[in-house]
ZADOMAR-438134 format. One line per field, with one value per residue (C-alpha): residue in three letters; chain; z, x, y. Coordinates in Angstrom, 2 decimals, m for minus. Layout:
BEGIN
residu = ALA,... .
chaine = A,... .
zz = Z,... .
xx = X,... .
yy = Y,... .
! end
This chain:
BEGIN
residu = UNK,UNK,UNK,UNK,UNK,UNK,UNK,UNK,UNK,UNK,UNK,UNK,UNK,UNK,UNK,UNK,UNK,UNK,UNK,UNK,UNK,UNK,UNK,UNK,UNK,UNK,UNK,UNK,UNK,UNK,UNK,UNK,UNK,UNK,UNK,UNK,UNK,UNK,UNK,UNK,UNK,UNK,UNK,UNK,UNK,UNK,UNK,UNK,UNK,UNK,UNK,UNK,UNK,UNK,UNK,UNK,UNK,UNK,UNK,UNK,UNK,UNK,UNK,UNK,UNK,UNK,UNK,UNK,UNK,UNK,UNK,UNK,UNK,UNK,UNK,UNK,UNK,UNK,UNK,UNK,UNK,UNK,UNK,UNK,UNK,UNK,UNK,UNK,UNK,UNK,UNK,UNK,UNK,UNK,UNK,UNK,UNK,UNK,UNK,UNK,UNK,UNK,UNK,UNK,UNK,UNK,UNK,UNK,UNK,UNK,UNK,UNK,UNK,UNK,UNK,UNK,UNK,UNK,UNK,UNK,UNK,UNK,UNK,UNK,UNK,UNK,UNK,UNK,UNK,UNK,UNK,UNK,UNK,UNK,UNK,UNK,UNK,UNK,UNK,UNK,UNK,UNK,UNK,UNK,UNK,UNK,UNK,UNK,UNK,UNK,UNK,UNK,UNK,UNK,UNK,UNK,UNK,UNK,UNK,UNK,UNK,UNK,UNK,UNK,UNK,UNK,UNK,UNK,UNK,UNK,UNK,UNK,UNK,UNK,UNK,UNK,UNK,UNK,UNK,UNK,UNK,UNK,UNK,UNK,UNK,UNK,UNK,UNK,UNK,UNK,UNK,UNK,UNK,UNK,UNK,UNK,UNK,UNK,UNK,UNK,UNK,UNK,UNK,UNK,UNK,UNK,UNK,UNK,UNK,UNK,UNK,UNK,UNK,UNK,UNK,UNK,UNK,UNK,UNK,UNK,UNK,UNK,UNK,UNK,UNK,UNK,UNK,UNK,UNK,UNK,UNK,UNK,UNK,UNK,UNK,UNK,UNK,UNK,UNK,UNK,UNK,UNK,UNK,UNK,UNK,UNK,UNK,UNK,UNK,UNK,UNK,UNK,UNK,UNK,UNK,UNK,UNK,UNK,UNK,UNK,UNK,UNK,UNK,UNK,UNK,UNK,UNK,UNK,UNK,UNK,UNK,UNK,UNK,UNK,UNK,UNK,UNK,UNK,UNK,UNK,UNK,UNK,UNK,UNK,UNK,UNK,UNK,UNK,UNK,UNK,UNK,UNK,UNK,UNK,UNK,UNK,UNK,UNK,UNK,UNK,UNK,UNK,UNK,UNK,UNK,UNK,UNK,UNK,UNK,UNK,UNK,UNK,UNK,UNK,UNK,UNK,UNK,UNK,UNK,UNK,UNK,UNK,UNK,UNK,UNK,UNK,UNK,UNK,UNK,UNK,UNK,UNK,UNK,UNK,UNK,UNK,UNK,UNK,UNK,UNK,UNK,UNK,UNK,UNK,UNK,UNK,UNK,UNK,UNK,UNK,UNK,UNK,UNK,UNK,UNK,UNK,UNK,UNK,UNK,UNK,UNK,UNK,UNK,UNK,UNK,UNK,UNK,UNK,UNK,UNK,UNK,UNK,UNK,UNK,UNK,UNK,UNK,UNK,UNK,UNK,UNK,UNK,UNK,UNK,UNK,UNK,UNK,UNK,UNK,UNK,UNK,UNK,UNK,UNK,UNK,UNK,UNK,UNK,UNK,UNK,UNK,UNK,UNK,UNK,UNK,UNK,UNK,UNK,UNK,UNK,UNK,UNK,UNK,UNK,UNK,UNK,UNK,UNK,UNK,UNK,UNK,UNK,UNK,UNK,UNK,UNK,UNK,UNK,UNK,UNK,UNK,UNK,UNK,UNK,UNK,UNK,UNK,UNK,UNK,UNK,UNK,UNK,UNK,UNK,UNK,UNK,UNK,UNK,UNK,UNK,UNK,UNK,UNK,UNK,UNK,UNK,UNK,UNK,UNK,UNK,UNK,UNK,UNK,UNK,UNK,UNK,UNK,UNK,UNK,UNK,UNK,UNK,UNK,UNK,UNK,UNK,UNK,UNK,UNK,UNK,UNK,UNK,UNK,UNK,UNK,UNK,UNK,UNK,UNK,UNK,UNK,UNK,UNK,UNK,UNK,UNK,UNK,UNK,UNK,UNK,UNK,UNK,UNK,UNK,UNK,UNK,UNK,UNK,UNK,UNK,UNK,UNK,UNK,UNK,UNK,UNK,UNK,UNK,UNK,UNK,UNK,UNK,UNK,UNK,UNK,UNK,UNK,UNK,UNK,UNK,UNK,UNK,UNK,UNK,UNK,UNK,UNK,UNK,UNK,UNK,UNK,UNK,UNK,UNK,UNK,UNK,UNK,UNK,UNK,UNK,UNK,UNK,UNK,UNK,UNK,UNK,UNK,UNK,UNK,UNK,UNK,UNK,UNK,UNK,UNK,UNK,UNK,UNK,UNK,UNK,UNK,UNK,UNK,UNK,UNK,UNK,UNK,UNK,UNK,UNK,UNK,UNK,UNK,UNK,UNK,UNK,UNK,UNK,UNK,UNK,UNK,UNK,UNK,UNK,UNK,UNK,UNK,UNK,UNK,UNK,UNK,UNK,UNK,UNK,UNK,UNK,UNK,UNK,UNK,UNK,UNK,UNK,UNK,UNK,UNK,UNK .
chaine = A,A,A,A,A,A,A,A,A,A,A,A,A,A,A,A,A,A,A,A,A,A,A,A,A,A,A,A,A,A,A,A,A,A,A,A,A,A,A,A,A,A,A,A,A,A,A,A,A,A,A,A,A,A,A,A,A,A,A,A,A,A,A,A,A,A,A,A,A,A,A,A,A,A,A,A,A,A,A,A,A,A,A,A,A,A,A,A,A,A,A,A,A,A,A,A,A,A,A,A,A,A,A,A,A,A,A,A,A,A,A,A,A,A,A,A,A,A,A,A,A,A,A,A,A,A,A,A,A,A,A,A,A,A,A,A,A,A,A,A,A,A,A,A,A,A,A,A,A,A,A,A,A,A,A,A,A,A,A,A,A,A,A,A,A,A,A,A,A,A,A,A,A,A,A,A,A,A,A,A,A,A,A,A,A,A,A,A,A,A,A,A,A,A,A,A,A,A,A,A,A,A,A,A,A,A,A,A,A,A,A,A,A,A,A,A,A,A,A,A,A,A,A,A,A,A,A,A,A,A,A,A,A,A,A,A,A,A,A,A,A,A,A,A,A,A,A,A,A,A,A,A,A,A,A,A,A,A,A,A,A,A,A,A,A,A,A,A,A,A,A,A,A,A,A,A,A,A,A,A,A,A,A,A,A,A,A,A,A,A,A,A,A,A,A,A,A,A,A,A,A,A,A,A,A,A,A,A,A,A,A,A,A,A,A,A,A,A,A,A,A,A,A,A,A,A,A,A,A,A,A,A,A,A,A,A,A,A,A,A,A,A,A,A,A,A,A,A,A,A,A,A,A,A,A,A,A,A,A,A,A,A,A,A,A,A,A,A,A,A,A,A,A,A,A,A,A,A,A,A,A,A,A,A,A,A,A,A,A,A,A,A,A,A,A,A,A,A,A,A,A,A,A,A,A,A,A,A,A,A,A,A,A,A,A,A,A,A,A,A,A,A,A,A,A,A,A,A,A,A,A,A,A,A,A,A,A,A,A,A,A,A,A,A,A,A,A,A,A,A,A,A,A,A,A,A,A,A,A,A,A,A,A,A,A,A,A,A,A,A,A,A,A,A,A,A,A,A,A,A,A,A,A,A,A,A,A,A,A,A,A,A,A,A,A,A,A,A,A,A,A,A,A,A,A,A,A,A,A,A,A,A,A,A,A,A,A,A,A,A,A,A,A,A,A,A,A,A,A,A,A,A,A,A,A,A,A,A,A,A,A,A,A,A,A,A,A,A,A,A,A,A,A,A,A,A,A,A,A,A,A,A,A,A,A,A,A,A,A,A,A,A,A,A,A,A,A,A,A,A,A,A,A,A,A,A,A,A,A,A,A,A,A,A,A,A,A,A,A,A,A,A,A,A,A,A,A,A,A,A,A,A,A,A,A,A .
zz = 23.46,23.98,27.34,24.80,21.88,24.98,25.63,22.68,22.16,25.43,24.65,20.92,22.89,25.28,22.25,20.40,23.62,24.50,21.27,20.84,24.19,22.90,20.14,21.76,24.34,21.09,23.03,20.14,22.40,18.62,16.16,12.89,11.09,7.20,5.39,1.54,0.28,3.02,6.19,8.92,10.15,14.27,14.42,16.22,16.22,15.83,15.84,14.31,14.24,12.37,8.89,8.76,10.44,10.83,11.93,11.94,11.11,11.22,7.99,6.83,8.98,12.96,12.80,9.23,5.75,2.47,2.57,1.17,m1.66,m3.84,m7.01,m6.53,m10.03,m10.91,m9.04,m6.81,m3.51,m1.54,m2.08,1.52,3.51,5.81,7.55,10.35,8.95,9.42,7.93,8.21,6.53,6.54,5.49,5.13,1.49,1.50,3.08,3.54,5.76,9.42,8.85,12.42,12.45,15.19,14.33,11.89,7.89,6.66,7.06,5.32,2.48,m0.44,m0.18,m2.20,m4.69,m4.30,m7.13,m5.31,m3.90,m7.29,m6.02,m3.32,m6.04,m7.14,m4.82,m2.07,1.32,0.78,2.83,2.01,2.20,2.60,2.24,3.85,6.46,6.56,8.32,7.98,5.36,3.67,6.41,7.01,3.18,3.90,6.71,4.07,1.89,4.28,4.08,6.45,7.19,6.47,7.14,7.08,6.33,7.94,8.03,9.91,13.57,14.55,11.79,13.50,16.73,15.51,14.58,17.27,20.30,19.83,17.77,17.72,19.56,16.50,14.26,15.74,17.40,13.96,14.97,17.34,15.19,15.05,11.89,11.87,11.90,12.58,11.49,11.94,9.30,5.38,3.46,1.09,4.22,5.50,2.60,1.38,5.31,5.42,3.09,4.05,0.70,0.17,m2.48,m2.36,m1.73,m2.30,m2.50,m2.25,m3.89,m1.65,m2.32,m2.09,m2.77,m0.04,m0.12,m3.51,m2.75,m1.01,m4.28,m4.38,m4.70,m1.20,0.92,m1.64,m3.22,m1.78,m3.83,m3.62,m7.19,m8.60,m10.65,m7.84,m5.15,m7.65,m8.95,m4.90,m4.76,m7.42,m5.84,m2.03,m4.66,m4.36,m7.80,m8.50,m6.34,m7.43,m6.88,m6.89,m7.70,m8.09,m9.10,m10.10,m14.01,m15.98,m18.71,m21.55,m19.98,m17.65,m17.16,m14.15,m14.65,m18.35,m15.60,m13.94,m16.86,m18.14,m14.67,m14.05,m18.12,m17.12,m13.71,m15.33,m17.87,m15.51,m14.20,m17.92,m18.73,m22.55,m22.34,m19.99,m21.41,m20.24,m16.46,m16.47,m16.34,m15.83,m14.65,m13.94,m12.48,m14.06,m10.99,m7.61,m4.30,m4.58,m1.94,m2.63,m5.19,m6.58,m9.86,m11.61,m13.35,m11.51,m10.23,m12.46,m10.09,m12.25,m11.09,m12.00,m11.66,m11.88,m14.00,m16.50,m15.69,m16.68,m19.09,m15.17,m13.82,m16.77,m16.37,m13.41,m13.44,m16.20,m14.13,m11.38,m14.18,m15.34,m11.89,m10.16,m13.44,m13.62,m16.94,m18.43,m20.07,m20.89,m20.35,m22.18,m24.89,m25.26,m24.52,m24.86,m25.52,m27.90,m26.05,m23.73,m26.56,m27.17,m23.25,m22.09,m25.43,m25.52,m25.17,m23.83,m26.51,m26.14,m29.30,m27.82,m24.55,m25.88,m28.25,m25.90,m25.02,m21.43,m19.26,m18.64,m18.88,m15.39,m12.48,m11.04,m7.53,m9.69,m10.34,m8.46,m9.44,m10.44,m9.98,m12.07,m15.95,m17.57,m20.27,m19.45,m23.01,m21.10,m17.95,m18.98,m21.44,m18.90,m22.17,m21.49,m17.60,m18.03,m19.57,m16.95,m14.15,m10.67,m11.32,m7.99,m9.51,m12.60,m10.37,m8.60,m11.61,m11.80,m8.32,m8.97,m12.03,m10.12,m7.77,m9.84,m11.21,m8.03,m6.07,m9.72,m9.66,m6.01,m5.54,m8.60,m7.20,m3.52,m3.85,m6.58,m8.14,m4.68,m4.59,m7.76,m8.23,m4.70,m5.93,m9.29,m9.51,m7.76,m10.07,m11.98,m13.71,m10.53,m9.51,m12.15,m10.53,m7.00,m8.76,m10.18,m7.57,m5.19,m7.71,m8.24,m4.31,m4.00,m6.43,m6.01,m1.71,m2.78,m5.46,m3.49,m0.65,m1.74,m4.35,m0.82,0.42,m2.43,m3.02,0.55,1.03,m0.39,2.11,4.73,3.85,4.17,2.92,6.24,7.81,5.11,6.38,9.40,9.38,6.41,6.88,10.30,9.84,6.48,8.41,11.39,9.39,7.21,10.90,10.91,7.69,8.12,11.56,10.45,8.05,10.42,12.04,8.06,8.29,4.92,3.22,3.27,2.57,m0.45,m2.36,m1.32,m1.90,m5.03,m3.90,m1.38,m3.85,m5.89,m3.00,m2.51,m6.28,m6.11,m2.66,m3.97,m7.19,m5.44,m2.30,m3.45,m5.97,m3.35,m0.64,m4.04,m4.22,m0.99,m0.02,m2.22,m1.35,2.67,2.42,4.24,7.22,10.03,10.28,13.09,11.04,7.74,9.73,11.09,7.70,6.15,8.73,8.48,4.37,4.97,7.22,4.79,2.57,4.82,5.73,1.98,1.22,4.59,3.57,0.00,1.58,4.07,1.95,m0.73,1.92,3.43,m0.22,m1.20,2.01,1.40,m2.46,m2.77,0.36,m0.83,m2.11,0.30,1.04,m2.54,m2.72,m0.12,m1.39,m4.65,m2.25,m0.64,m4.08,m6.03,m2.81,m2.97,m6.92,m6.74,m4.55,m6.65,m9.92,m7.97,m7.81,m11.56,m13.08,m10.84,m12.60,m15.55,m15.88,m12.64,m8.98,m10.14,m12.67,m10.28,m7.86,m11.16,m11.83,m8.53,m8.92,m12.05,m10.45,m7.72,m10.70,m11.67,m8.27,m8.72,m11.66,m10.44,m7.32,m10.54,m12.13,m8.64,m8.66,m11.92,m11.73,m8.50 .
xx = m20.89,m16.81,m17.44,m18.69,m16.01,m13.14,m14.40,m14.44,m10.93,m10.29,m11.39,m10.10,m6.85,m7.23,m8.06,m5.21,m2.57,m4.37,m3.98,0.07,0.58,m0.95,0.97,4.19,3.34,2.15,m0.85,m3.42,m7.20,m8.42,m6.64,m6.06,m8.40,m8.19,m5.97,m5.00,m7.00,m5.91,m6.48,m4.06,m2.52,m1.30,1.91,4.64,5.09,3.12,3.65,2.13,3.81,3.43,3.94,3.30,2.12,5.67,4.62,7.09,5.46,6.81,8.07,6.83,7.98,9.15,12.22,14.09,12.99,14.82,16.97,14.78,16.54,15.55,16.90,18.97,20.88,19.46,21.58,22.87,21.33,22.48,18.04,18.63,19.93,17.32,17.74,15.85,13.92,11.25,8.69,9.02,5.81,5.48,1.47,1.09,2.49,6.17,8.67,11.77,13.14,14.49,17.15,18.48,21.99,23.77,27.42,28.55,29.04,29.65,25.79,24.89,26.63,23.86,23.82,26.68,24.71,21.84,21.90,21.34,24.88,26.49,28.66,30.48,31.61,33.05,34.75,36.40,37.19,34.66,33.00,29.35,26.15,23.04,19.63,16.95,17.86,14.77,15.95,18.93,19.71,22.23,24.26,24.75,25.56,28.68,29.48,29.66,31.97,33.96,33.78,35.83,32.11,28.68,26.33,22.91,20.60,16.66,13.93,11.76,12.19,10.38,12.44,15.51,13.71,12.78,16.60,18.23,16.11,13.14,14.74,18.17,19.03,17.51,19.25,22.98,23.27,24.54,23.74,26.28,29.27,31.61,31.61,28.33,26.23,22.42,21.86,17.41,17.51,16.07,19.48,19.22,19.08,21.91,23.80,23.29,24.58,27.42,30.81,31.50,32.48,31.68,32.15,29.14,26.13,23.13,19.87,17.77,14.43,12.94,9.14,8.00,4.55,3.30,m0.03,m0.54,m0.86,m4.11,m5.42,m4.97,m1.84,m1.97,1.66,3.08,6.33,9.45,12.43,14.35,14.38,14.73,17.51,18.08,19.11,21.20,23.32,24.07,24.83,27.06,28.82,28.90,30.74,34.89,36.23,35.57,32.33,29.34,25.56,23.75,20.04,17.70,14.23,11.52,12.48,9.48,10.48,7.57,8.03,10.69,9.94,11.19,14.57,14.42,13.51,16.82,18.53,17.24,17.41,21.33,21.94,20.37,22.20,25.48,24.68,24.11,27.51,28.74,29.35,28.99,29.08,26.76,27.04,30.65,29.46,26.72,25.97,22.25,22.71,19.65,17.71,14.52,14.60,14.01,12.59,9.09,7.08,3.30,1.34,4.61,4.02,8.02,9.85,12.76,15.04,17.45,20.75,21.84,25.33,26.34,30.23,31.37,34.22,33.98,34.24,37.14,38.15,38.60,35.40,33.70,35.80,34.71,30.75,31.06,32.83,30.27,27.55,28.66,29.12,25.79,23.84,23.15,21.78,24.12,21.56,24.00,27.37,29.78,30.24,27.00,23.34,20.37,17.85,18.32,15.87,18.45,20.93,18.23,18.21,22.34,23.22,25.14,22.30,18.59,16.54,13.24,12.00,12.21,10.81,7.55,6.62,7.27,4.51,4.84,6.27,10.08,11.76,13.89,12.08,12.97,11.81,9.56,7.73,8.90,6.51,8.81,6.20,3.61,4.78,1.40,1.03,m2.11,m3.47,m3.56,m5.48,m8.47,m7.78,m7.92,m5.81,m2.73,m2.38,m1.41,2.52,3.83,4.05,2.72,m0.36,m1.69,0.17,m2.22,m5.25,m4.16,m4.80,m8.15,m9.03,m7.96,m9.90,m13.00,m12.48,m12.17,m15.63,m17.53,m16.51,m17.65,m21.15,m21.65,m20.48,m22.91,m25.12,m25.63,m23.75,m24.30,m27.74,m29.55,m28.20,m29.56,m32.72,m33.24,m32.12,m32.66,m35.64,m32.76,m30.11,m28.93,m25.28,m24.08,m23.64,m21.52,m17.81,m18.55,m18.84,m15.62,m13.69,m15.12,m14.45,m11.13,m10.00,m11.52,m9.76,m6.60,m6.09,m5.99,m4.22,m1.08,m1.87,m1.58,1.24,2.67,2.46,3.75,6.67,7.92,7.95,11.41,12.55,11.09,12.18,8.41,4.67,3.58,6.40,5.12,1.00,2.14,4.14,2.40,m1.10,m0.72,1.54,m0.96,m4.12,m3.09,m1.44,m4.84,m6.49,m4.24,m4.61,m8.30,m9.03,m6.44,m9.28,m11.95,m10.30,m10.51,m14.13,m16.44,m16.16,m12.93,m12.42,m14.95,m12.24,m9.01,m9.87,m8.29,m5.68,m4.81,m5.34,m2.63,m0.70,m1.43,m0.16,2.41,3.58,2.55,4.81,7.84,7.79,6.68,9.55,12.10,10.47,11.50,14.22,15.47,14.32,17.17,19.93,19.04,18.47,21.69,19.75,18.74,15.36,14.40,16.34,13.88,10.75,11.60,12.08,9.36,7.06,8.32,7.53,4.85,3.21,3.93,2.59,m0.88,m1.69,m1.43,m4.49,m6.29,m7.46,m9.49,m12.17,m13.15,m12.74,m14.85,m17.53,m17.97,m17.93,m20.71,m22.74,m22.65,m23.52,m25.13,m26.44,m28.73,m26.06,m23.78,m24.68,m24.68,m21.38,m19.91,m21.23,m19.21,m16.26,m16.60,m17.46,m14.62,m11.80,m13.44,m13.45,m9.73,m8.12,m8.33,m7.35,m3.99,m2.85,m3.66,m1.91,1.21,1.08,0.83,2.74,4.62,3.93,5.22,2.35,0.01,1.25,1.55,m2.43,m2.65,m1.33,m3.45,m6.98,m5.72,m5.32,m9.01,m9.59,m8.18,m9.91,m13.13,m12.40,m12.14,m14.74,m17.64,m15.77,m16.81,m20.70,m20.97 .
yy = m50.62,m50.08,m52.66,m55.29,m54.05,m54.88,m58.08,m59.23,m57.72,m60.04,m63.54,m63.49,m62.57,m65.50,m67.96,m66.94,m66.80,m70.72,m71.87,m70.76,m72.50,m75.40,m75.48,m74.65,m77.29,m80.09,m80.38,m78.91,m80.14,m81.19,m83.90,m83.00,m86.22,m85.21,m83.04,m82.16,m85.44,m88.02,m89.48,m88.42,m91.20,m90.80,m89.17,m89.82,m86.49,m83.42,m79.48,m76.31,m73.38,m69.69,m71.60,m75.12,m78.14,m80.53,m84.37,m87.38,m90.32,m94.56,m95.24,m98.71,m100.78,m99.87,m102.63,m101.65,m100.93,m100.59,m96.74,m94.54,m91.94,m89.03,m90.91,m94.27,m95.52,m98.97,m101.99,m99.40,m100.42,m103.61,m105.30,m107.21,m103.61,m102.55,m99.54,m97.18,m94.60,m92.26,m89.74,m85.63,m84.81,m80.75,m79.61,m83.52,m82.65,m82.31,m84.75,m86.26,m88.85,m89.48,m91.85,m94.02,m93.27,m95.42,m93.87,m96.18,m94.58,m98.23,m98.41,m94.94,m95.70,m96.40,m92.28,m91.96,m93.19,m91.15,m88.84,m85.76,m86.38,m85.93,m82.51,m84.18,m86.77,m84.36,m81.91,m83.24,m81.81,m79.61,m76.71,m77.44,m75.11,m76.71,m75.16,m77.54,m79.31,m81.46,m84.55,m84.05,m86.72,m84.04,m83.38,m87.17,m87.51,m84.93,m87.11,m90.15,m88.72,m86.56,m83.22,m80.50,m78.34,m78.13,m74.90,m75.52,m73.13,m73.85,m72.02,m73.73,m73.63,m76.68,m79.12,m77.93,m78.82,m82.22,m82.80,m81.57,m82.20,m84.46,m86.89,m86.29,m89.47,m91.09,m89.50,m89.90,m86.50,m85.27,m81.57,m81.79,m82.43,m79.68,m79.52,m79.04,m75.54,m75.03,m71.81,m70.80,m68.72,m68.38,m69.28,m65.96,m63.70,m65.30,m65.72,m61.61,m60.44,m63.06,m63.73,m66.91,m68.96,m72.09,m75.54,m77.07,m74.97,m78.00,m77.58,m80.75,m81.14,m78.16,m77.35,m73.71,m75.04,m76.96,m74.60,m74.50,m78.35,m77.29,m76.04,m72.52,m69.74,m69.18,m68.10,m70.58,m69.12,m68.05,m66.87,m69.79,m70.04,m66.89,m65.53,m62.76,m65.40,m67.74,m64.59,m64.16,m68.00,m67.89,m65.23,m67.40,m70.21,m70.66,m70.04,m73.81,m74.56,m75.86,m75.13,m77.64,m78.26,m81.44,m81.65,m84.01,m85.19,m85.75,m88.00,m86.73,m82.96,m82.33,m78.51,m77.98,m79.31,m77.07,m74.33,m74.49,m74.89,m71.61,m70.35,m71.65,m69.90,m66.62,m65.83,m66.75,m64.17,m62.39,m62.25,m61.69,m65.18,m65.81,m69.26,m70.68,m74.26,m74.57,m74.10,m76.37,m80.31,m82.46,m85.26,m87.41,m91.20,m92.86,m95.32,m94.07,m95.65,m93.97,m93.09,m94.22,m91.79,m90.05,m89.42,m88.42,m90.70,m89.72,m86.90,m84.91,m83.04,m79.62,m78.46,m74.70,m73.40,m69.91,m71.48,m73.79,m77.55,m78.65,m81.94,m83.40,m82.17,m84.05,m87.72,m87.55,m87.16,m89.42,m91.79,m91.33,m91.76,m95.24,m96.92,m95.59,m95.98,m91.60,m90.87,m87.97,m85.42,m82.39,m81.57,m78.72,m80.68,m83.34,m83.74,m86.17,m83.55,m80.59,m78.30,m77.91,m76.24,m73.53,m72.35,m72.21,m71.05,m67.37,m65.51,m65.44,m67.71,m64.85,m66.50,m70.27,m69.27,m67.59,m70.82,m73.24,m75.18,m74.14,m71.56,m72.29,m68.88,m68.21,m66.68,m62.87,m61.52,m59.91,m62.88,m65.80,m68.81,m71.29,m74.04,m71.96,m72.58,m72.11,m69.36,m67.23,m68.13,m71.50,m70.65,m71.54,m74.99,m77.89,m79.63,m77.57,m78.84,m82.63,m81.84,m83.86,m81.49,m81.95,m81.58,m79.90,m76.91,m76.83,m77.71,m74.03,m72.09,m73.82,m73.08,m69.68,m68.81,m70.62,m68.40,m64.97,m65.88,m66.72,m63.59,m61.90,m62.90,m62.94,m59.77,m58.34,m60.67,m60.09,m56.30,m54.37,m55.91,m54.93,m51.71,m50.93,m51.58,m50.24,m46.77,m46.41,m44.06,m41.59,m42.02,m39.18,m38.08,m36.51,m40.15,m41.31,m39.63,m41.31,m44.79,m44.28,m42.93,m46.25,m48.65,m47.47,m47.18,m50.75,m51.65,m49.52,m50.88,m54.47,m54.39,m52.46,m54.36,m57.68,m56.98,m55.54,m58.75,m61.04,m58.59,m58.36,m61.69,m62.03,m59.64,m61.18,m64.48,m65.92,m65.56,m65.58,m62.95,m60.51,m61.16,m60.67,m57.39,m56.14,m56.83,m54.68,m52.23,m51.54,m51.57,m49.60,m47.05,m46.70,m46.07,m43.51,m42.26,m42.35,m40.43,m37.21,m36.64,m36.35,m33.30,m31.43,m29.36,m30.32,m27.74,m27.11,m30.95,m30.59,m28.00,m30.07,m33.69,m33.74,m31.84,m34.69,m37.79,m36.11,m35.92,m40.13,m40.91,m39.16,m40.51,m44.39,m43.50,m42.36,m44.09,m47.81,m48.48,m46.89,m49.60,m52.26,m51.32,m51.12,m54.64,m55.76,m53.42,m54.31,m57.71,m58.69,m57.30,m59.79,m60.62,m57.57,m55.23,m55.93,m55.99,m52.62,m50.79,m52.75,m51.42,m47.93,m47.59,m50.12,m46.88,m44.58,m45.99,m46.69,m43.63,m42.21,m44.81,m44.57,m41.23,m42.03,m43.54,m41.21,m38.48,m40.01,m40.81,m37.09,m36.21,m38.65,m37.74,m33.96,m34.58,m37.78,m39.08,m41.76,m43.61,m43.59,m47.25,m48.14,m46.62,m48.47,m51.50,m50.87,m50.39,m54.00,m55.35,m54.10,m55.03,m58.66,m58.90,m57.81,m59.92,m62.56,m60.33,m59.15,m62.73,m63.35,m59.87,m61.22,m64.73,m62.86,m59.72,m59.81,m58.05,m54.69,m54.81,m55.73,m52.12,m50.47,m50.97,m50.23,m46.82,m46.29,m47.11,m44.28,m41.95,m42.79,m41.84,m38.32,m37.91,m38.40,m36.43,m33.30,m34.36,m34.14,m30.30,m30.77,m31.65,m30.65 .
! end
């Protein structure tokens, strides 16, 4: 048996290494033909890494096309201007454009008329921080405005390779310009350990929902749009610096831009600013060069400053808007939508937010789901989903609820009911504590495991890093904890099992909050340091969780041996259900709530262990 196990492990490892080699060298033996509801065309470039598929395609015409822009103002473009462009796609869902640049800035002067570049009209000779380099468009925009320094943070090394190696000549080798520094890191992590200050921090339609486009909450969110991250952004701005964030604007229900306004105001209030509106401006355009299939009416750009915007700032923005056809949405003195007045007042508008049709409250590290705007009351109400938001985020909720229903039904029909039918004649009151025990540890383990995956993705910078580090550490440590119980005698173990579980509950109660605190305090560590800290704390949790199942199973084998298959089935079934339930809990009450419910489950297991001693 050991021989076959070793052979199987070697086979799987060889497949893993081979797959990694093919992905790194762009020599995959299979071509992707269909992805996320669309047929995949032959790309000019394609590469897979640990958390994305990056591909480059021709854009409309190989000889040139009308310049693409996220949010051009009316009449801003020369209709006869053609420029070489290519489309860069991430996971077939989020994309940007590679611009053919030959060194002539006059050829890309049109970038001044894109609303995402509003901050450049406001601050000149600036030090710029670009978050998410994409096809290098924001870097090129900084060149057009003759900014003095550009630092660009990009977590995806394949995108950096596209810009600096694979298509470097096509984009004019902009990454080699002495003004440009490209950092392969998650922006929050980089800024946490950097003392560099910026005049402009620019976030241009950076999406974190690529996996959600497939219709499920899978590795979906990072913390680019949370209050804690925006507090850091404000700390890294010069006193008159500007944070610029652009998102899609839906005329009937601009949920994303509403949420940006709430997030900006809440971040400013946390800095002691009692008049957030004086520090916020929003402009929009409702005419832009659409990519096929996109539905937003336009793009909105929010500008936030640590200092109140001056009359000169507002005058300059008004002049820029008039020149390029941008529409004012909110300034310190005017607005065309009274909803913003409620959002950017001196105090948090709690009553207004809770009664608004969608959830536009400020996301936090505990609930970083910026693109998830459904209230729990509307999870099962399809009529509430069509509110001008990206529809795939709404479909993801439907997928989640359907998946929860399927797991409950399948677990009951194919695991619980057959065992109940087989053992119904042998059932006694002594089995009840064991049923509670194995249900509780099945639910508790999965809730804590996935809540840790969600919460530590904030610390590690990307959900995939969290998946690898947390899951590996937790399972290995759980195996160690399980092994340690094998050294205990049955008679001694029966007496001490409740005490072990009490220790598990105490350890979880102490370690989990400490880990959450340290994951914020130590955000400035480099990637290796954060992985080491995560591994140490997760292994402490894993060892404690790993003892519960073998302890309970050994008690069951001693007192109700004929029910051990049934109890094993209960544990497996509830684990499967809890793996979906934990996402629902996180969406409704936050990640911390999922952890608390997990710890409470282990308290229930502790009570059941004491009941076993009482009933035996």
